[in-house]
Residue frames as qw, qx, qy, qz and C-alpha x, y, z in Angstrom:
[[0.405, -0.329, 0.608, -0.598, -36.78, 36.65, -9.64],
 [0.905, 0.082, 0.075, -0.410, -39.03, 33.90, -11.02],
 [0.740, 0.430, -0.512, 0.078, -36.00, 32.06, -12.44],
 [0.056, 0.435, -0.730, 0.524, -34.31, 32.09, -9.03],
 [0.676, -0.138, 0.407, -0.599, -37.49, 30.81, -7.43],
 [0.917, 0.248, -0.173, -0.260, -37.76, 28.00, -9.99],
 [0.537, 0.464, -0.653, 0.264, -34.13, 26.99, -9.52],
 [0.173, -0.342, 0.694, -0.609, -34.47, 26.96, -5.74],
 [0.795, -0.011, 0.202, -0.572, -37.81, 25.15, -5.90],
 [0.898, 0.288, -0.313, -0.115, -36.48, 22.36, -8.12],
 [0.321, 0.475, -0.708, 0.413, -33.30, 22.12, -6.06],
 [0.437, -0.266, 0.582, -0.632, -35.36, 21.62, -2.90],
 [0.903, 0.114, 0.013, -0.413, -37.51, 19.00, -4.61],
 [0.760, 0.389, -0.513, 0.092, -34.48, 17.06, -5.80],
 [0.078, 0.408, -0.721, 0.555, -32.87, 17.30, -2.37],
 [0.630, -0.169, 0.371, -0.661, -36.16, 16.30, -0.75],
 [0.927, 0.163, -0.185, -0.282, -36.67, 13.19, -2.86],
 [0.578, 0.411, -0.645, 0.284, -33.12, 12.01, -2.29],
 [0.147, -0.327, 0.654, -0.666, -33.47, 12.53, 1.44],
 [0.779, -0.055, 0.131, -0.611, -36.92, 10.94, 1.44],
 [0.911, 0.205, -0.337, -0.123, -35.72, 7.74, -0.24],
 [0.431, 0.404, -0.684, 0.428, -32.48, 7.48, 1.70],
 [0.371, -0.305, 0.544, -0.688, -34.37, 7.78, 4.99],
 [0.889, 0.024, 0.074, -0.452, -36.83, 5.06, 3.98],
 [0.746, 0.378, -0.542, 0.081, -33.94, 2.91, 2.75],
 [0.089, 0.392, -0.720, 0.566, -32.38, 3.12, 6.21],
 [0.646, -0.139, 0.389, -0.642, -35.70, 2.23, 7.86],
 [0.911, 0.208, -0.213, -0.285, -36.05, -0.75, 5.51],
 [0.546, 0.405, -0.674, 0.289, -32.57, -1.95, 6.50],
 [0.125, -0.288, 0.676, -0.666, -33.34, -1.61, 10.22],
 [0.556, 0.157, 0.609, -0.543, -36.88, -3.05, 10.00],
 [0.117, 0.168, -0.784, -0.586, -37.09, -5.31, 6.93],
 [0.028, 0.382, 0.922, -0.051, -40.42, -6.69, 8.14],
 [0.109, 0.718, 0.463, -0.509, -42.13, -3.26, 7.89],
 [0.282, 0.775, -0.188, -0.533, -40.78, -1.68, 4.68],
 [0.752, 0.151, 0.572, 0.292, -40.44, -3.41, 1.32],
 [0.123, 0.659, -0.335, -0.662, -38.61, -1.72, -1.54],
 [0.754, 0.374, 0.525, 0.125, -39.57, -2.88, -5.03],
 [0.110, -0.540, 0.412, 0.725, -37.47, -1.85, -8.00],
 [0.671, 0.536, 0.008, -0.512, -39.12, -1.55, -11.39],
 [0.411, 0.547, -0.699, -0.208, -36.31, -3.39, -13.18],
 [0.129, -0.175, 0.946, -0.241, -36.50, -6.30, -10.74],
 [0.601, 0.321, 0.498, -0.536, -40.27, -6.52, -11.13],
 [0.645, 0.584, -0.249, -0.425, -39.94, -6.64, -14.92],
 [0.230, 0.488, -0.841, -0.044, -37.16, -9.23, -14.75],
 [0.237, -0.078, -0.959, 0.136, -39.12, -11.62, -12.48],
 [0.476, -0.333, -0.116, -0.806, -42.82, -10.86, -12.10],
 [0.810, -0.316, -0.464, -0.168, -43.76, -14.20, -10.47],
 [0.617, -0.054, -0.501, 0.605, -40.85, -13.91, -8.02],
 [0.025, -0.247, 0.176, -0.953, -41.89, -10.38, -7.14],
 [0.647, -0.370, -0.273, -0.608, -45.46, -11.50, -6.50],
 [0.811, -0.234, -0.511, 0.160, -44.18, -14.30, -4.25],
 [0.416, 0.069, -0.399, 0.814, -41.91, -11.88, -2.35],
 [0.281, -0.335, 0.000, -0.899, -44.78, -9.45, -1.88],
 [0.777, -0.358, -0.386, -0.343, -47.03, -12.22, -0.56],
 [0.724, -0.120, -0.503, 0.456, -44.27, -13.37, 1.81],
 [0.158, 0.219, -0.260, 0.927, -43.77, -9.79, 3.03],
 [0.504, -0.328, -0.081, -0.795, -47.51, -9.58, 3.74],
 [0.342, -0.215, 0.815, -0.415, -47.37, -12.85, 5.67],
 [0.812, 0.278, 0.166, -0.485, -49.41, -14.75, 3.10],
 [0.477, -0.123, 0.805, 0.331, -48.82, -17.96, 1.24],
 [0.541, 0.560, -0.100, -0.619, -49.68, -18.01, -2.44],
 [0.809, 0.130, 0.565, 0.094, -50.18, -20.87, -4.85],
 [0.334, -0.126, 0.583, 0.730, -48.65, -21.06, -8.31],
 [0.140, 0.604, 0.705, 0.343, -52.14, -20.65, -9.76],
 [0.154, -0.908, -0.308, 0.239, -52.73, -17.47, -7.73],
 [0.364, -0.525, 0.310, 0.705, -49.33, -16.09, -8.80],
 [0.266, 0.179, 0.692, 0.646, -50.27, -16.65, -12.43],
 [0.006, 0.781, 0.612, 0.127, -53.68, -15.04, -11.94],
 [0.255, -0.842, -0.077, 0.469, -52.14, -11.97, -10.27],
 [0.372, -0.285, 0.501, 0.728, -49.54, -11.78, -13.04],
 [0.196, 0.427, 0.724, 0.506, -52.23, -11.96, -15.70],
 [0.094, -0.855, -0.510, 0.001, -54.59, -9.48, -14.03],
 [0.275, -0.839, 0.042, 0.467, -51.80, -6.96, -13.50],
 [0.560, 0.058, 0.497, 0.661, -50.39, -7.22, -17.01],
 [0.015, 0.289, -0.165, -0.943, -50.48, -4.22, -19.29],
 [0.228, -0.130, -0.719, -0.643, -53.05, -5.80, -21.59],
 [0.342, -0.487, -0.804, -0.004, -55.52, -6.58, -18.80],
 [0.183, -0.501, -0.394, 0.748, -55.46, -3.25, -16.95],
 [0.174, 0.600, 0.526, 0.577, -58.04, -0.91, -18.37]]
């Protein structure tokens, strides 16, 4: 009985996450000014561009110096 419970539990979780993300994806397509999706691979590929896009999404301007400071302060070596 426990095995059946575990299988059903994990099936519901996997179905739930897929549904969760697909629903938010649709909301982000309908209201791009209220939901921002960030993808890990994109962040790694272009950290400064991601920081600029995030600032733009938040309605803020950001200088090159501030982008570099955010990049530095959020780097793996600086987060403790």
